[in-house]
N, C-alpha and C positions, 0 to 999 in steps of 0.2 A: 504494500500500500504506500502511496506517495504522500509524504507529509509536508514537503517543501514546494508548494505550488508557486509559480510565478504569478504576478498580478494579471497577466493576460490569460493564463489558464483559469485562474480563480473567477474572473469576471466574464469568461466566455460562455459558450452554450451550456457547459456543465454547471457552472455557477447559476445560470438562469434556471436550469432544471430544478436545482435544489432550492435556491432562494426565491426566485420569481414565482414559481408555482406554489410555494408555501405562502407567499404574500397574497396571491389570488385566493387561496383556500381560506386564509384568515379573514380577508376582506369580505368574502361571501358569507362566512359564518357570522361576522359582525352585522352584515346587512340583514340576514335572516333574523338575528336576535333583535334588532331594532325595528324592523319593518313589519314583521308578521304580527297580526292582531290576536295573539294567543299568549299564554303564560310564558315567562322568560325561559323557564326550564324546557318547555316544549319547543319554543323557537330555537333554543340552543341545540337541542337534539336534532331538529330538522336541518339546521344549518350545518352541523357536523356530518350527519348522514347524507345530506344532499351535496355537501361539499367534497366528499371523497371521490365521486366520479368526476367532478369538475377538476379536482387536483390531478387525477390521472390524465384527464384530457389536456390539462395545461402542461404536464410533463411531456406528453406525446407531441404537443405542438412545439415545445421547446426543442425536442430532439429532432423533429422533422423540418424545422424552419431553415431558411437559407443561410443566415449568419447570426452572429451574436447580437449585432445592433438591432436587427429586425426582431429577434427573440425577446430581448429586453424591452424594446418598444411595445411589442404586443402585450406582453405580460404586465408591464407597469401601466400601460394604458387601460387594460382591463381592471387592474387594481385601483387605478384612479377613478374610473367610472363607478365601481362598486363602493368605494369610500365616499364619493360624492353623493351617491344615492343613500348611503347610510347617514350622512350628515343631514340630507333633506328629510329623511324619515325621522331622525332624532328631533329635529327642530320643528317639523310640521305636524307630526302625529302625537 
């Protein structure tokens, strides 16, 4: 196992698979927790269980995309949209 990654390797597609897809998963879980009109525990469970297939899809997107810049752009864009919707749900609902 490699422990001394260069910055290019750490922030390339492999880093996007690990970090970017996790950010999308967390943002989706937060969105479900804040936006769903059910109890917080139920919304959290729906967010986690519904976010797992999204997490796998985000990892697959990150592995199959053309380059690291497009990968990070897509994943962080999805994360920004979900966080924006979470903020709207928090302040409007």
